[in-house]
C-alpha positions as CSV (number, residue, x, y, z in Angstrom):
1,M,0.0,0.0,0.0
2,F,1.2,3.5,-0.9
3,I,0.6,6.0,1.9
4,I,0.6,9.8,1.7
5,K,-0.7,12.5,3.9
6,Q,-3.7,14.6,2.9
7,N,-2.7,17.7,0.8
8,D,1.0,16.5,0.4
9,N,2.6,16.1,-3.0
10,L,5.6,14.1,-1.8
11,P,6.6,11.3,-1.9
12,S,5.8,10.4,-5.5
13,M,4.4,6.9,-6.1
14,E,7.2,4.9,-7.7
15,V,6.7,1.6,-9.4
16,Q,8.7,-0.9,-11.5
17,F,6.8,-3.0,-14.1
18,L,7.9,-6.6,-14.4
19,D,6.8,-9.3,-16.9
20,P,5.5,-12.7,-15.7
21,E,9.1,-14.0,-15.5
22,G,10.2,-11.1,-13.2
23,N,12.1,-9.2,-15.9
24,P,11.7,-5.4,-16.3
25,L,9.2,-4.3,-18.9
26,N,10.8,-2.1,-21.5
27,L,8.7,1.0,-21.9
28,E,10.3,2.3,-25.1
29,L,7.7,4.0,-27.2
30,C,5.0,3.2,-24.7
31,G,2.4,5.6,-23.3
32,V,1.6,5.1,-19.6
33,R,-1.3,6.5,-17.6
34,F,-2.3,6.1,-14.0
35,H,-6.0,5.8,-13.0
36,M,-7.3,6.1,-9.5
37,M,-10.9,5.6,-8.2
38,N,-12.5,6.2,-4.8
39,S,-14.5,3.7,-2.7
40,A,-17.7,4.6,-4.7
41,G,-16.0,3.5,-7.9
42,E,-15.7,7.0,-9.3
43,V,-12.5,7.8,-11.2
44,V,-10.8,10.7,-9.4
45,L,-7.5,10.7,-11.3
46,N,-6.5,9.9,-14.9
47,K,-3.1,11.2,-15.7
48,E,0.2,10.5,-17.6
49,V,3.0,9.3,-15.4
50,V,6.7,10.1,-15.6
51,V,8.9,7.3,-17.0
52,T,12.1,7.4,-15.0
53,D,13.9,4.4,-16.5
54,V,12.6,3.2,-19.9
55,Q,14.6,0.0,-20.1
56,N,13.9,-1.1,-16.5
57,G,10.2,-0.3,-16.6
58,K,10.3,2.4,-13.8
59,V,7.7,5.1,-13.5
60,K,6.6,7.6,-10.9
61,V,3.3,9.4,-10.2
62,P,4.0,13.0,-9.2
63,W,1.1,14.4,-7.1
64,L,-0.2,17.8,-8.1
65,D,-2.0,20.2,-5.9
66,G,-5.5,19.0,-5.2
67,E,-4.8,15.3,-6.1
68,T,-4.4,14.3,-2.4
69,S,-7.0,16.6,-0.9
70,E,-9.6,13.9,-0.2
71,P,-8.6,11.4,2.5
72,G,-9.4,7.8,2.2
73,V,-8.3,4.5,0.6
74,F,-8.3,4.5,-3.2
75,L,-7.6,1.9,-5.9
76,G,-5.2,2.5,-8.7
77,E,-3.9,0.9,-11.9
78,F,-1.6,1.7,-14.7
79,K,-2.6,1.5,-18.4
80,I,0.3,0.9,-20.8
81,N,-0.2,1.5,-24.5
82,L,2.4,-0.7,-26.3
83,P,4.0,0.3,-29.6
84,D,2.2,-2.5,-31.4
85,G,-1.2,-1.1,-30.5
86,N,-1.9,-3.6,-27.6
87,R,-2.8,-2.4,-24.1
88,L,-1.6,-3.8,-20.8
89,T,-3.1,-3.0,-17.3
90,I,-0.9,-3.4,-14.3
91,P,-1.7,-5.0,-11.9
92,N,-3.9,-7.4,-13.9
93,N,-5.2,-9.2,-10.9
94,G,-6.4,-6.4,-8.7
95,Y,-5.4,-2.8,-7.8
96,F,-2.7,-0.8,-6.1
97,R,-4.0,0.5,-2.8
98,I,-3.4,4.2,-2.1
99,S,-4.1,5.6,1.4
100,I,-4.5,9.3,1.8
101,V,-4.3,9.9,5.5
102,S,-6.2,12.8,7.1
103,E,-4.0,15.7,8.2
104,V,-4.5,17.4,11.5
105,P,-6.8,20.4,10.9
106,Y,-5.0,23.7,11.3
107,K,-5.6,27.4,10.8
108,E,-3.1,29.7,9.1
């Protein structure tokens, strides 16, 4: 489970994609998006990710202002558009769990 505090934008969510044999998935010429939904099944995030290591299948999801404003447990997945036109969803047997933990209320 990835955990981040409400309204924070660090740390980024970093993931490495592996094939069924455990080898890194080469992301050359691939498009990668991250989708996240809330407990009601509503998509709350659909964005491109940053590929940090093409040959070793590493990506990160940088959080922008407002993307962690709602506390709760969310489900996420990555959609990879391959150069041959095929599409791969990771994970293919469930979801990544993202916990946005409530911050202590404060006044500025």
